[in-house]
C-alpha positions as CSV (number, residue, x, y, z in Angstrom):
1,M,16.4,-14.8,-26.8
2,K,14.1,-13.5,-29.5
3,K,12.8,-17.2,-29.9
4,I,12.1,-17.6,-26.2
5,T,10.3,-13.7,-26.2
6,L,8.0,-14.9,-28.9
7,V,7.2,-18.3,-27.5
8,F,6.4,-16.7,-24.4
9,L,4.2,-14.0,-26.0
10,L,2.2,-16.9,-27.9
11,I,1.6,-18.7,-24.5
12,L,0.4,-15.5,-23.3
13,A,-1.9,-15.1,-25.7
14,T,-3.4,-18.6,-25.7
15,V,-4.0,-18.0,-21.9
16,L,-5.3,-14.5,-22.3
17,T,-7.9,-16.4,-25.4
18,S,-8.7,-19.2,-23.2
19,F,-9.1,-17.6,-19.8
20,A,-9.9,-13.8,-20.3
21,H,-8.6,-11.7,-17.6
22,E,-10.3,-8.9,-16.1
23,F,-14.4,-8.8,-15.3
24,W,-16.1,-5.7,-14.6
25,L,-19.5,-4.0,-14.6
26,A,-20.1,-2.1,-17.5
27,L,-22.7,0.7,-18.0
28,E,-23.8,2.7,-21.0
29,K,-23.4,6.0,-18.4
30,F,-22.1,6.5,-14.8
31,I,-23.7,9.9,-14.2
32,L,-27.7,9.9,-14.5
33,K,-30.6,11.9,-13.9
34,V,-32.8,10.9,-11.1
35,G,-35.2,8.1,-12.5
36,E,-33.1,7.3,-15.4
37,K,-32.5,3.7,-16.2
38,A,-29.0,2.3,-17.1
39,K,-28.3,-0.7,-18.5
40,I,-25.9,-2.9,-16.7
41,S,-23.6,-5.5,-18.6
42,F,-21.2,-8.3,-17.1
43,L,-18.1,-8.1,-19.7
44,V,-14.7,-10.1,-19.4
45,G,-11.7,-9.3,-21.3
46,E,-8.3,-7.9,-21.7
47,D,-7.3,-4.0,-22.1
48,F,-10.6,-3.0,-21.2
49,T,-11.8,-4.4,-24.1
50,G,-14.3,-7.2,-22.9
51,E,-17.1,-9.5,-23.9
52,I,-20.4,-10.8,-22.6
53,W,-19.6,-12.8,-19.3
54,K,-21.3,-16.5,-19.6
55,G,-20.7,-17.2,-15.4
56,S,-23.4,-17.3,-12.3
57,A,-24.5,-14.4,-9.8
58,S,-23.7,-15.9,-6.2
59,S,-25.0,-12.3,-5.0
60,F,-25.6,-8.5,-6.5
61,Y,-26.5,-5.5,-4.5
62,L,-27.0,-2.1,-4.4
63,F,-25.9,0.7,-1.9
64,N,-26.9,4.0,-1.2
65,S,-27.9,6.7,1.2
66,E,-30.9,4.6,2.2
67,G,-29.1,1.6,2.9
68,K,-28.6,-2.0,1.1
69,K,-30.9,-3.9,-1.5
70,D,-30.4,-7.1,-3.0
71,I,-31.1,-6.8,-6.6
72,I,-30.4,-10.4,-7.9
73,S,-33.9,-10.6,-8.7
74,L,-33.4,-8.5,-11.5
75,F,-31.3,-11.2,-13.4
76,P,-32.9,-12.4,-16.4
77,T,-32.4,-16.3,-16.9
78,T,-28.9,-15.5,-18.4
79,L,-26.5,-13.1,-17.6
80,E,-25.7,-12.6,-21.3
81,E,-28.4,-10.6,-21.6
82,G,-27.3,-8.1,-18.6
83,T,-29.9,-6.2,-17.0
84,S,-31.3,-2.5,-16.3
85,L,-31.8,-0.6,-13.4
86,T,-33.4,2.8,-12.5
87,F,-32.5,4.9,-10.1
88,T,-34.8,6.7,-8.7
89,K,-32.7,8.5,-5.8
90,E,-30.1,11.4,-6.2
91,G,-26.6,10.8,-4.4
92,T,-23.7,8.5,-5.5
93,H,-24.8,4.2,-5.7
94,L,-22.7,1.7,-5.6
95,L,-23.4,-1.7,-7.0
96,A,-21.3,-4.7,-5.6
97,F,-21.4,-8.3,-7.3
98,N,-20.1,-11.5,-6.4
99,S,-19.9,-14.7,-8.9
100,Q,-20.0,-18.2,-8.1
101,N,-17.4,-20.3,-8.3
102,K,-16.2,-21.7,-11.3
103,F,-13.3,-24.0,-12.2
104,I,-10.2,-23.9,-14.3
105,E,-7.1,-26.1,-15.2
106,L,-4.4,-25.0,-17.0
107,E,-1.1,-26.5,-18.1
108,P,2.3,-25.3,-16.4
109,D,3.3,-23.3,-19.1
110,K,0.2,-21.5,-19.5
111,F,-0.5,-21.2,-15.5
112,L,2.9,-20.0,-15.3
113,A,2.4,-17.1,-17.9
114,Y,-0.8,-16.3,-16.1
115,L,0.3,-15.9,-12.8
116,E,3.2,-13.6,-13.9
117,E,0.6,-11.4,-15.9
118,D,-0.9,-10.8,-12.7
119,G,2.1,-10.7,-10.3
120,L,0.9,-13.4,-8.5
121,E,4.9,-14.0,-7.5
122,E,3.8,-15.7,-3.9
123,V,1.9,-18.4,-5.7
124,I,5.0,-19.2,-8.1
125,T,7.6,-19.3,-4.9
126,L,5.0,-21.6,-3.5
127,R,4.7,-24.0,-6.3
128,K,8.5,-23.9,-6.8
129,Q,8.4,-24.9,-3.2
130,R,6.3,-27.8,-3.5
131,N,8.0,-29.0,-6.7
132,E,4.7,-28.3,-8.7
133,T,6.1,-26.1,-11.5
134,E,5.6,-29.3,-14.0
135,K,2.2,-29.7,-12.4
136,N,-1.0,-28.5,-14.3
137,G,-2.8,-25.7,-12.3
138,R,-6.0,-26.7,-11.0
139,E,-7.7,-23.4,-9.8
140,T,-11.3,-22.3,-8.8
141,Y,-11.9,-18.5,-9.1
142,Q,-14.6,-16.0,-8.4
143,R,-15.3,-12.4,-9.3
144,C,-16.1,-9.6,-7.1
145,A,-16.9,-6.5,-9.0
146,K,-18.4,-3.2,-7.6
147,A,-19.4,0.4,-9.9
148,L,-19.8,3.7,-8.3
149,V,-22.7,5.7,-10.1
150,Q,-23.1,9.4,-9.8
151,V,-27.3,10.2,-10.0
152,G,-27.8,14.0,-10.0
153,E,-25.9,16.9,-8.3
154,K,-25.8,15.8,-4.8
155,T,-23.0,13.2,-3.6
156,D,-22.8,11.3,-0.3
157,N,-20.2,8.7,1.1
158,T,-21.9,5.6,-0.4
159,F,-18.3,5.3,-2.4
160,A,-16.4,4.1,0.8
161,T,-19.3,1.3,1.8
162,N,-17.4,-2.2,2.9
163,T,-19.8,-4.6,1.0
164,G,-18.7,-7.5,2.4
165,L,-16.8,-9.0,-0.8
166,T,-13.8,-11.0,-0.2
167,L,-11.5,-9.1,-2.3
168,E,-12.5,-5.5,-2.7
169,I,-11.3,-1.6,-3.8
170,I,-12.6,0.8,-1.9
171,P,-11.9,4.8,-3.0
172,E,-10.5,7.1,-0.3
173,K,-12.5,9.9,-1.9
174,N,-15.5,10.1,-4.4
175,P,-14.3,9.8,-7.7
176,Y,-17.3,12.2,-8.2
177,K,-16.5,14.9,-6.4
178,L,-12.4,15.4,-7.2
179,K,-11.4,18.0,-9.5
180,S,-9.7,16.4,-12.8
181,N,-6.2,15.6,-12.8
182,E,-6.2,15.3,-9.0
183,S,-5.0,11.8,-7.0
184,L,-7.6,9.3,-6.1
185,K,-6.3,7.0,-3.5
186,V,-8.0,3.7,-3.0
187,K,-7.4,0.8,-0.5
188,I,-7.2,-3.1,-1.0
189,I,-8.7,-5.4,1.4
190,F,-8.6,-9.0,1.5
191,Q,-10.9,-10.7,3.9
192,N,-11.3,-7.4,5.3
193,K,-7.8,-7.0,6.1
194,P,-5.3,-4.5,4.0
195,L,-3.7,-6.3,1.0
196,S,0.1,-5.2,0.8
197,N,2.4,-6.1,-2.1
198,S,0.3,-6.8,-4.7
199,L,-0.3,-5.7,-8.3
200,V,-3.1,-3.4,-9.1
201,K,-3.8,-2.4,-12.7
202,I,-5.7,0.7,-13.0
203,W,-7.3,1.1,-16.7
204,H,-8.5,4.4,-18.4
205,R,-10.8,4.3,-21.9
206,K,-11.2,7.9,-23.7
207,D,-12.1,8.6,-27.2
208,G,-11.6,4.7,-27.8
209,K,-8.0,4.4,-26.5
210,V,-7.1,2.5,-23.6
211,S,-4.2,3.2,-21.1
212,K,-3.1,0.9,-18.3
213,I,-1.1,1.8,-15.1
214,E,0.2,-0.9,-12.7
215,Q,1.1,-0.4,-9.3
216,K,2.1,-2.7,-5.8
217,T,0.0,-1.8,-3.1
218,D,1.9,-0.2,0.2
219,A,2.3,-1.9,3.1
220,K,-1.4,-0.6,4.0
221,G,-3.0,-1.6,0.7
222,F,-3.1,1.7,-0.4
223,V,-2.2,2.7,-4.2
224,S,-3.0,6.2,-5.8
225,F,-3.4,7.6,-9.4
226,Q,-3.8,11.1,-11.0
227,M,-7.6,10.6,-12.2
228,E,-8.7,12.7,-15.5
229,K,-12.5,13.2,-15.3
230,Q,-13.2,12.2,-18.6
231,G,-13.9,8.4,-20.0
232,E,-14.2,5.5,-18.1
233,W,-12.0,3.8,-15.3
234,M,-11.2,0.6,-13.9
235,V,-9.1,-0.2,-11.1
236,S,-8.5,-4.4,-11.0
237,I,-6.6,-6.8,-8.6
238,V,-6.2,-10.7,-8.5
239,K,-5.9,-12.6,-4.9
240,M,-4.9,-16.0,-5.1
241,I,-4.5,-18.7,-2.0
242,P,-4.2,-22.4,-1.8
243,H,-7.2,-24.1,-1.8
244,P,-9.2,-25.3,1.4
245,N,-10.0,-28.5,-0.2
246,P,-6.8,-29.9,-2.6
247,A,-9.2,-32.7,-3.5
248,Q,-11.6,-30.0,-5.5
249,A,-8.8,-27.7,-6.6
250,D,-5.2,-26.4,-6.0
251,W,-5.9,-22.8,-5.9
252,Q,-8.7,-20.4,-5.3
253,S,-8.6,-16.9,-6.7
254,Y,-10.5,-13.7,-6.4
255,W,-10.6,-11.3,-9.1
256,A,-11.8,-7.8,-7.7
257,S,-12.6,-4.2,-10.2
258,L,-14.3,-1.2,-9.5
259,T,-15.6,1.0,-12.6
260,F,-16.8,4.7,-12.9
261,G,-16.7,7.0,-15.5
262,F,-17.6,10.8,-16.8
């Protein structure tokens, strides 16, 4: 049993190294003064510890009380450099980023370890039904990342915006208005419908230490967790479906995250 466990952990470690899981928008600060500039980095990694992402953008928008603004033109030639944005309007701001599709192919054991890590039981079952458990996993994937930023003292309802991402995390309340240790409820929607019975990971980084909570969404797509108003937070989820074009890949996945901090 110990040998099997060790082999599994080695497989999982290899998968996570070659195909880092979570992707998020990282800001130097999430609470800013009016007119303050913040650097935005695009990170990918595990345990809320990441490295610079080298993918390509499909869309990037800023939402606030004035509406929606396309900010993809702010990108430098390579996303590795990150970008900076000056927040000139007081209130709550929401960044919404979508990447271009990217392809990956994993050997059967590595693909299974990845599916198990992210709670994708439906895909595991479907592979068994299709007699594909010994087949490589061919997948295209894209990132759907959001970040909530608070500028000045005035808050508003921008936090609840449905930005149109395929997989999206929407808070029920503005995190910046909650008191410390109040519960924050978030809704997961996929293709604009509530996503039930799906694994959500909630990460909290404070004083250099990272903790994680895992929950399954209820029938209406909700999870809730007690939120401390210190450090940085990330909520993340993965959804995978059969690829519409089997000649291109077997699966299409979407990786969503929401970050905010104090």
